[in-house]
N, C-alpha and C positions, 0 to 999 in steps of 0.2 A: 566841703571843708576838709582840709588835709589833716590826717592823723600824724602828729609829730613823732609818735612812738614807732611808726613803721615807715617813716620817710627815709627813702634810700639816700637822700642827699644830706641827711643829718650827719654831722661830723662830731667825732668824739673830741672832747677837750684835750688839750695838750697833756702829755704825761706828767708835767710838773703840777697839774691841777688834779690828777687822777690818783687817789690814794685809797686802796682797798681797806676794808675794815681789818683791824689787827686780829680780831677773833676769827676771821674767815680763813679757812685752809685752801690753798691753791694747789691743784693737781695738774701735773704736766706729763706728757708722754716722752719728753726729751730731757736729757741731762747733758749739759755742755760744761765740762770741767774747765777750771781756770788753769792755764798752763804758764801763767806769768812767772811761776817760781821754778819751772823746769829748766835744766841746764843741758841743752842739746849738744853743747860743745863736747860733752863727755863721749859722745858717739860719733862725732865728726860728721854730722848730717846737716849742719847749718851752712849757709853760704858764707864764703870768706868775707870777713869784715872789710869795709872800705878803709883805705889808709887816709887818716885825716890830714889836712894840710898842716905843714910844719909852721908853728908860730914862734917857737923859741928853740934855741940850741940846747937848753938845759931841760931835762925831764921834770915834770911836775910830780908831786906826791901821788895824784890820781893816776897818772901814767905808770908810776912804779907799781901800784897795786894791780893795775890791769895787766902789766907784764908778768907779774907773779902768777896771777890767775891763768893767763894764757900758757905759761910754762908748765904749771901743774896739769892743766887740761891736756897739753901735748904729751906730757910724760905718761898720763893715764891712757891716752889714745894709743901711744906706741906700745905700752905694755899689753893692752887688750889685743892689738893687732898681732903682736908676737905670739900670744897665747892661741889665737884662732888660726893664724895663717903660717906659723912656723918662724923659726929664727933666721932662716935663709931667705927672708922676704926681699924681693927685688921690686921696688915700687915702679920703677920705670915711668914715672909721671902718672901713675894710676893708683889712686887711693882706694883702700878697701871699702870705704863708705861712699865713694863717689860713683854715680851711675855712668856707664859708658855710653856710646852713641846709641845703643839699642835700649837704653833705660834699665840695664841690668847692673846690679851692684857688683863691683869688681872683687877680685881675690888677690890683690897685691901684684898685678902684673903677670901672674902665671895663670892664664885663663883655663888651662887644662887641669889645674889642681883643685880638688874638691875639699870643702871643709870636712865633710863626712866621707869616709872611704869604705869600700866593700872589698872583701877578698875576691880575687879574680875567679871567674867561674868558666868552665868549659861546657859548651852545649852540645849534646848528642841527641839526634832525633831518632827515636825508635818507635816503630809502630804508631806513627802519628803523634807521638808525645815528645815534649822537650824535657830532657833530663839534665840536671845541673850537678856539678861536682863541687865539693868544698862547702864549708859552713859559713853562713853569713857572719861577717865580723864588722860590726858598726862601732866606731870609736872616733873620738875627736882627734884629728891629726895635729896634736899640739906641738908647740916648740918646747922651750925650756920649762914652762910652768905646768902644762897639761900633758901628762904621760900616761896613755892608756895601754896596759900590757896586752900584747897579742896572745891569743889563746895558743898555748903550746901544743904541738902534735902529740897524739896519744903514744905513750911509751909501751913498747912490746918487750917483754923480758927476753934477753938474748940467750938464756940458758934453759934447758929442759928442767922441769921440776921433778921428773921421775924418769929413770932409765931401767928397762927390763932386758935381761939377757934372753935371746931367742935363738937357741942353737938350731942349726939346719934350716934357717930361713933362707930360701933360695935367692940367688942373684940372677933373676930371669925377668927381663923387661916385659914379657908377654903374660905374666901371671898376675893374679889379684888375690893376695893371701891374707889381707887384713880387712875387717869390717867391724863397725861399732853399732850395737843394737839400740833400739828405743828404750830398752830396760837397763841401759848402762853396763852392758856386758860386751867385752871385746873378744872376737873370734880370730884365731891366728892359725894358719896352716904351716906346720913344721914337718917337712919330710912327708911321711905317710900318715901323720896324725893331725888331729885338730884339737886345740886347747882353748879353753874359755877362761878369761880373766875378768872377775867381777870388780868394777872400778870402785864400788862402795866399800867392799870388804877386803879387796886385794886377794881374794881366794882364787886359786887356780884349779881348774877341773879339766881332766882329759876326757874329751867327748867321744872320740873314736880313733881306731887304728885300722887303716885300710889293708895292712899286710905288706909283705915285701914286694909283691908283684904290681903294686899300684901306689900312686902318690897323689897328694892334694895339689890341685892347680888353681882353685878359686874357692872363695867362701862368700856368702851373701845372706844377710838377715832379711826376713820379711819386714815390711813397713810396720806391722803391728804383730804382737804376739811373740812367741819364742821359737818360731820355725827358722831353721838354718839350712840353706842349700849348700851342698859341697860338690864342686866339680872335680872330676878325677882325670888322671892321665889315660885311662882306658875309655874315655868318651862317655862316661855315665854321670848322672846327676842324682845325688842322694839327698833326701829330705829328712832332717833330724828334728825331733822335739827336744830342745836344749834343756827345758825344765825337768824332763824325765830322763835325759841322756839316752833316748831311744830312737832308733831309725824308724821312720814312718813308711817310706817307700823308696825304691830305686827306679829311676827312669832312664831309658836308653834312647837312641836316635842318632847320636853322633858317632862317627867312625874314628875320630882322633880326639886328643885332649880337649877339655873344656876349660878355657882360661878366663872366661868372662861370664858373670852372672848379674842379673838386675831384676828386682821385683817391682811390679806395679801394685795396685791395691789388691788384685786377685790373681794376676798372671806372673809367671816366672819366665824370663827369657835367658837363654844360654847361647854363648858364642864359642865357636870351636875352631880348631886348626883345619878342619875340613871345609872352611870358608862359609859355613851356613850358620843361621840363627834360628833356633827353635823356640816357639812360644808354647808354654806349658800351663795347664790348669791342674794344680794338684788335686782338685776335687773330682776331675774327670777320670774315667777309666783309662783313656788313651795316654800314652807317654808324652805326646805333643799334639797340639791342635792346629798348628800352622808352621810352615817352614818358609823363612825369608832368604832369598838368594839374590846376590848382587856383588858381594865382595869377591875379589880375585886372589885373596891371600887370607892368612889367619885373622880372625876377628879377636881383637884384644881389648876393646873398650865398648861398654854398654851402659846407657843411662836412660831411665824413663823421666819424662818431664813431670813437674809437680802436679799437673792435672791428669796425669796418667793417659794422655791422649797421643803423645808422640814418643817414639823410641829413637835415640841417637846411637849410632854404632860407628866405631872406628876400626880400621884394619891395617895390616901390614902392607896393603896396597896403596897406602898414603891417601885413602879416601875417607871422607866423613859423610855418612848417609843419615837421612831422617825418614822414619817410617811412621805410618799411622795404623790404626787398628783394623782397617778394612782393605789393606792391599798387601800383596806378597812381594811387591817391587817398591824400591825406595821412591818416595814422593819428592825428595830433595837430594841433590848430589853436590858435594863440595869437593873440588879437586885441587885447591890452592896449596895444600901442604905438600912438602917434598920429602917426607919421611913418615914412618908409621905413626898412626894416631891412636894413642892409648888414653890420653888425658881428655876427659869430657866432663862438662859440668853445666847444668841448667841453672839460670838465675832464679832464686826464689822471690825476687823483687819486681821483675819485669817479665810479663808473659812473652814467651817466644825468644827470649835472649839466651843464646847458647855460646859457650866458650869451649875451645878445643886447643890442644897442644901437640906439636910435632916432635919427632925424635931427633937423633943426633944431627942428621943432615938438614934439618929444618929449624929447630930451636925457637919457633915462634908460637905465641898464643894469639889465636884469632877469635874474633867475635862475630856472631851471625844473628840476624833477625829472621827466624824461620817463618814468621807471620807474613813478612813482605819478601822473603827469599832474597835477602841482601847481605853482602859482606860489609860489616861496620868498620872494623879496624884491625890492625895487626901490631904486635909488639915483639921485637926480637929480644929474647932473654939472654942469649949468649951461651945457653946450655941446653942439653937434651931435656925436654919437658916430659916428666913421667906421670904426674898426677895434677889434677885441679879439683878444688872444692870451694864452694861459695858459702860465705857466712849468711846465716838467716837472720842475724841480729843487726848487721850493718851492711852497707853496700861495698863490701870488700871480698877479696878472694885470695886463696893461698895456692901457690904452685910449688911442686917439688921437682928437683932436677938431678940429672946424672952427669954424664960427660960434659964438661970436665970439672965443674966446680962443686957438684954434690950439695947444692945449697937449697934452702927453703926461703921463699920470698912471699911477703905479705904485701898485696897491692890494694890501692884504693881505686875503685871504679867510678866514673869512666876515664879519669885522668891517667890511670895506670902509673901513678906515682908510687914509689916504694916506701912503705911504712917501716919495714924491717927486713933484713937479710939474716937468716939464722944458719949457723954452721955447727958442725959437730960430728955428723956421719962421715965415715971415711970411705964408704962405697956409695954407689948410686942410690938415691932415695926413691925406691921403686914403689913403696906402699904408703897409703895415706887414708886416714879416716877421721871423722869429726864426731865429737861427743854429742849426745842428744840435747844438751842445753846450748850447743852452738858456741861454746867458749874455748874449748880445748881441742887440739888436734894431736893425733898420734902418727908418727912416721916410722917406717921400717926400712932397713937396708941390708945389703949383703954382708955388712959387718956384724950381722947377727945381733942387732940391738933394736929395741923399740924405744922411742923417745917421745915424751909427752910435753907439749908446749902450750902455754896460755897465750893465745894470740888475739882473740876477739873479746870485745866487751860483753857484759851481760845484757839481756834484753832490758829495755827501759822500764818495763812493768815488773821486772824481777828485782827484788830488793835483797834477797838472800844470796850469799856467796855459793859458788858451785861446790858441791861435795867433793868433786874431783880435785879442784884446785886447792882445797883445804888440806889435802894429804901432804905429808912432809916429803922432802926430797930423799930419794934413796935409790939404790940399785939392787934389784932382786932378780930371781930367775923365774921365767914363765913355765919352766918345767924342770 
């Protein structure tokens, strides 16, 4: 006997006879909405209606209502299309809502035009990494209705907020007479004296006087603490404790003037007109622990990398060398410059990225990747490049120039687009230093003035204003 409850051939009664109990709740895992009330004509995604056959020459009332609805829908569609694709839309037989042959919705006949646009970026490959310039700008490229303002470029004040008189500041390309300490104290070599200017209190202190038979050729602050190195025209290097205004020691080794100084975490390097570079440890008894030979003329530029592993040197022989801590010969040699290389700066943002600038016959800023030993790019500035410094807050750098425009330029890297060109010095801008907060630079020239400029933004984590920038504009004397 067959069980009718399990018979597979048993058929359910027609739906008209199947009525569930009103008290029974029916659960389902699907929800199918009703779209009968949706008006797809608003978005122009329905197929064009077929033209009905003409029955009479006079329109009926129903046809009149349909025409009004179609006209309203067309007006809305045109307005929406204009807002999304711009007022200069050229349909060219291609509707924004109509798929092309590939099944991709069009953009009004202009296939290369995007609804969303991004600021153009320049890609530079450094040490296996892709770097991009510019900030992402996402906005609707609207016509008359949607207007998204483009982010304006950062404004750099064109005037210095402070000017100091610096009598006897020498107009000599090969010297380095200005440096700014981590304790916000500026050291300046004027003639045979060194003066200290406290940026917080504006107090001026005379640190030392070398006498009439000697003069200051370079100054350099230690990375930490209050130790200041002073290079002299007699080939000596003096170490001073600036907090106590006391000389700690005098180190010899050079036969001619010392025009370049650079500190690492524990070592002091000095470059001289005798073509040599001496590495010194102030804690050691010896005056120097190593001698680096390679330049064929005066050493006028020295900079340690941020990890203190590489030393870059520039000379009047138009050469840029890179040394490490374990060799007395340069590990990298760059000979592309055609004039003296004084301006040197390591990037704080990319490991191994080095910038250098050439003198009057060269006028170029060049970028190098010391990790891969490659020349990245070159920018002709039109003037003698005297100094370079990189911002630690943003990927920008500043260059100062001499013959013939005596200008200061703020660059955005890696596009090397100019953010600002600052003028005011009447002589070559030979000296440059940056404040410890990374916002302010000071420039010095043979016109015997020091000028302070706010050129870089504050760090993103810093909410307070710089103490330096808060000081009022004025002109005072440094001695």
